[in-house]
Structures are given as structure tokens and as C-alpha cells.
N, C-alpha and C positions, 0 to 999 in steps of 0.2 A: 674545258672551255674557259678561257682566260676572261676574267671580268675585273673591272676596276670602278670603284665607286667612290666619289668625292663627297666630303661633307664639311661644314664648318664655314661656309660663306656667309656674308651679311652685310649689313650697312654699319660703318663706323665713322667717326669723326678723324680729321687729319691728326697725326700723332699718336693715335691709339693702335691697338694690336688685334691680330686675328690669328687663329690657328686652324689651318686646314688639314684634313686627314684624307688619305687614300687607302681604301681597303681593297686588297688584292686577292683573288682566288683563282684557283685553276691552273697554277703553275708554281714551280719551285723558285722562290724568290732569290736563292743563292746564286742563280744563273742569269738574273734579269737586272738590268739597269732600269731605274724608275726616275722619271722627270716630271717636273711641273711646268706646264706652259700657260700662257695667257694671251688672250685676244680682246682687245678693246674695239668698240664700234669704228669702222672705217680704217682699222690698222691691221697690219699683218700679225700673224701669230708669233710670239716671241718665246724663246726658251728662257725660263727663269732660273731654275736650279735642277740639279739632278744629283743622283747618288749611284755610284758604281756597285755592282755586285761583289760579293766576297770582301774587298778591301775597304768598302764603304767610303771610299774617296769622294769628295763632293765637288761640284762646279757650280758657279753662280754667274749670272750676268752682271755686268758693272753697275746697271742701274739699281740693283738690290743688295750689293755687296755691303756687309756690315749691318744690314737691316733684316734680311730674311736667312733663315736657317733651315736646312733640310736634314731630316734624320729618318732612319728606318728601324722598324723592329721586326726581325725576321721570324720570330717565334709567332707573333700575332699576324704577320703578313701586312703590316701597315707602313705607310710612309707619311710623315708629318711635315708641314711647311709652316714654321712659326715666322709670322710676319709682324715686325715691330716698326715703330715710326712710319706708319702708313702715310701716303701722300695722295692727293687726288688723282695723280697720274697712274697710280696703281690700280685704279678702277678697271676691271676687266672681268671676263669670264675665265676661270682658272680650271685647267684640266690636267689630271695626271695621265701618264703614258708609260708603257713598259716596252722593252725590247730585249730578247735574249743576247747579251753581250757582257762581257766582263772586262774589257780593256778599253783604253782610249778615253777621249774627253766625251763624256756621255751627253753633252749639250749639242754635239755635232752628229748624233746617230740618227738614223731614220727609224722612228718609233712605229711599232706595229700594231700595238693595242692601245685603246683610247677609253677613257671614261667620258660621261655625259657633260661633265663640268659643273662648276659652282659659281654663282655670281658673287664678286666682291665689289662694293661700292664704298668709296671714301669720299665723304662730302660733309661740309659743315651746315 
């Protein structure tokens, strides 16, 4: 049974940092792409960053390029999203997702498994 559990959300001020973690279980992470999505109230869900299986290549949305970094630890089966220089427009519920795929732009995949999400609020 595939399970994804996010942690690390919270309230921060603009310019500060947060680190989100996604703990995965029930599947071999070597064969799954994992991504972070976010959804703000009244807006569509947006792919933020993803990391491919095997080669670890990453893709990020233009809105977070240079500020967010995604990484994975296949031994611990975790994926981390380091978010720096946070802005109020980064406020959203952040969810991690997984899909069995090893090629292509992982931000363009249809994800099969989803976590419950964690709230990130950036406000002064």
C-alpha cells in the first residue's frame, strides 16, 4: 500500500525559509517520480518541483526557480523541498505525489498517489 506523508509546513515571514518533507512507503522509490504540488484558495493546483527516479533529474516551475530545491534520499524513502526566500504568493497547501515513471519531464506526469498536504503560510 503506497503512502505519502508530508511534514514541515507552518507560518513564516516573507524572506524566511521552510523545509518540507515527504515520507514515502509501500513502493520502491527507484521506480517512482515524486513531485510537490501546491494549491492556494481559489486557484488551480500547480506543480512546484519534481525529481525523477534513478537519475535524480529535477524540474521546477518558473515561479520557484532559484528559491526552491527538491532532493530525495532513496535509503530513507524521503523527498525534501527546501524553500528559501519565501513570498506571500507561496502561501498554499503543499502536497507530495508519486507515480511509477522514470523518464520525461516529471512535472507533466499524471500522478497516481497523493499525500494529505501541509499548509504553508507566508505572512508578515
